[in-house]
N, C-alpha and C positions, 0 to 999 in steps of 0.2 A: 144529742148526747155528747159527752166529753170523753175523748180518749186521752188518758194520762200515760205518758211513756217515761219510765224511770230506768235509764240505761246506765248501769254501773260497770265497774271493771271486770266483774265475773259474770253477772247475770243481768238481763234486761227484763223488766216487768211492764206489761201492757195491761191497762185496766180501763174498763168502760164504766162511766158514771152517768146515771140519770138523776140529776140534782145531787143529793147527798147519798143516794142509793148506789152501792157497788153492784153492777149487773154481771160483770165477767172480769176475770183476772187470769193472765197467762204469763208464763216465764220462758225465756230462752237464754242460751249461753251468749255472752257478749263476744261477738266475732267481728272485728272491724272490716273483714273481707266480705261480709254478707252484703248483698246488693239490695236495693229497694224492691226489686222484683221478688227476691227470695223472702223478704219480710212480708210482702203483700200476700204471697201464696200461703205462707204460714199463718198469718193473722186472720185472713178472711175465712180460711177453713175452720179455725177455732171459733170465730164469731158466729158461724152458722150453727154451732152446737147450742147456742143460746138464742137462736132465731134472729140474729142480727146480720146486717150486711153493711158494706161501705157507705151506703147512702144514709144510714142511721147516725153516722158520726158527723156532727156539726162543728166541732172545734177540737183542736189538738194542743195539749200542753206538754212541753218536752223538757225533761231534765236529763242531761247527758254529760257524763264525765270522761267519755272516750272521744276525743276530737276526731279520730279517724272514722268514726261511725256517724258523724253528724250529717254529712251529705246524704247518705242513704236513708236516714230517718226523715230528713226534710223532704226528700223526693217521694218517700212513701206517703207522707201527709199530703203533698201537693198533687201528685199524679194519680194516686189510687183512692184517696179519701176526699179530695177536693177542698182541702183546708190549708190555710197558711199557718204553719205551726208557730206557737208562741213559746219562746224559750223562757226558762226560769230566770235567767239573767235579765231578760226584758221585763218580766213581771216584778222582779226585785227592785228594779230601778225606781219604781213608783210605790213600793210597798212600805217604805219608811220603817224598816226593821233596823234598829240601831246595831251597828257592827263595831264593837269597841276593841279592835285590834289594830296593830300598826300597818298591816297590809290587807285591807278588806278585800282586795281583788283576788287574794289567794284562797279564800274560803270556798270550798266546793258547794255547788248549787244544791246538792242533796242534803248537805249539812244545814243549810239555811232553811230548806223546806222542812226538815225535821224540827228545827227550832220553831217554825211557824205552827206546825201541827201540835207539838208538845205543849207550847204555851197556851194555845187555844183550848186544849182539853184538860190539862193538869194544873196550870198556873203555878205561881210561886217560883223560887229559885230551883233550877233543874239541872241535872246531869243526864245527858243522853248517851248511852253506850250502844254503839252500832257495830254489830258483828258482821263485817263485810270482808272484802279482800284485805283491808286493814281493820283493826279494831280501834275505833275512835271514841273519844270522850269529849263531848261538847258541853260547855257551861253556858246556861241561859239564865239571865237575870230575871228578877220578878216582874219587870216591865216587858219581857220578851226579847230584850237585847242579847246579842251574841257576844260573849266575852272571852272567847278563846277555847282552847282544848288541848287534847293529847292525842297523838297518833302512834299506835304500836302495830307491829306486824300482826296480821290476821291469824286465826287459829290454824286454818288449812295451810296458809303460807308457811307457818312455822314447822308443821309436819313435813311439808314438801322440802323445806330447806334441810331438815335432818336427813331425809332420804337422799337428797342430791349431794350433800356434802360428806356423808359418812358411808363408806363403801359397804359396811356390814350391817347397816340399819335398813330394815324393810320399809316399803311404803304401806302405811296403815290408815284406817279411817279414824275420824274423831269419835271418841266414845268416853263414857264415864267408867273408869276402872273400879273394881270392887273394893280396892283399898289403896292407900297412898303409896305404900312401898310395893313396887312390882316384884314378882318372883320369876319373870322371864323378860326377854327384850321388849316384846310388844306391850305388855302391861306396864313396864317401866317407862316406855315412850309415851303411852297414853296418859299415865299419871303425871309425867313431867309437863305435858301440854295442858291437860284438863285442869289439874289442881294448881298448876303454875298460873294459868289464866284466872282461876278463882282468886288466888292470892294477889294477882295483878289488879283485878277489878276492885277487890275490897281495899287493898292498900292505897290505890290511887284515889278512891272516893274519900277515904279518911284524910288523906293529905290535902285534897281539894277543899273539903269542908274546913279543915284547920286553916289553910291559907286564906280562904275567903271569909272565915269567921261566921259561917252559917251552915245550917243543915239543909242539904239539897235533897229533893225528891229525885229518885233515880229511875229513868225509863230506859228499858232495853229494847232494841229492835234488831232486825237481821235474822237470817235463817237459824242460827245457832242459839239465839236468845233463850228459847224454852229449855234447852239442855242445861244452861247455866243457872236459870231461875230456880231450879229445884234445889240447888245447894248453896246459892249465894244470897244470903239474907240482905245484902246491901241493895239488891234490886227490888224496887217497889211495884213496878208494873212492866209487863211485856206488851208491846204494841207493834205487831208485825206489819201493819199497813201505814205506819207513821209517815214515811216519805211520800207515798201516793196521796195520802190525805193532805199533806202539806202542799204538794204541787196543786191539788184541786183548790185548796183555800187561797193560794196565791193567784190562781187563775180567776177565781170568783171576785177577788178584790180588784184585780186588774180590769176585769170586764165592767165592774161597777164604776170604777174611776173613769173608764173610757166612754161610758154611756152619755 
C-alpha cells in the first residue's frame, strides 16, 4: 500500500491508498518541532483503526512545503515504515509537466500535484482555487501545463491579522453572515472576510478569463472550499482530495517510468 503525505503550512494529511482506493485519511497540525517518533505513535494508532500496521505500507510519497519538517517525515518513513520516501520534486523531475513561468523552481510541490490531478480528472483549461494558509489561484492549460497563478492571504490568516492588528477587534471564526451589511462588530468582520473573498474569487476569475481569452473550468479545494461553493457561482467543482490524488498519480507515473 502507498502512504501519501501532504504536509502543508497549517495541516498535514496522511492517506493510505490500495491502488486507486483510499483506505484511510488522517490530519494533524503542521508543527516543525514534531519528531519522527511522535509522528509514528500518532500515525500507527490511527492505522490500527482500519486494521493496518506499519508493515502494510510498501511505499511513501511525500509532498512537504515546510522544510523544517522534512527530516522528521523522512525518518518516519525510513525508521518506522521501512520505506525510502519519494519526494514530489523527485517525481516531478521525470513527470514532463510543462511549467511555463519564469522561475519554475519557485512553484510549490502541492500546486503542481493539484495541476496533475485536476488535468487528469477535469481536462480543459482550468483554474484551481486552493483555500489553504494562502488562497492560491493556479492556471492550468488544456495540455496540463502550469501557466502561473495568484497568491492571496488565506481566509483564516486575514481574520487573524484583523485580530492581531486592531486592539478592539475580537478573534472570530470563519462563517457566512446572514447579510452583507453587518449590524455589530462580529457580523461586520465576518461579512468583510466572507463576502470579500467571494468578490475576490469571482473578480480574479473574470480577469484571468479575460486576460487569457478563454473560459476556464474552476476547481476549488482546501477545507473552506465547500463554504464558498454554496454562494460562488464561479466555482464549478469542489475536490477536497485533489492534492492527495495528484501525489498518488505522480508516484504511479514515477514507478512506471522506473520499472
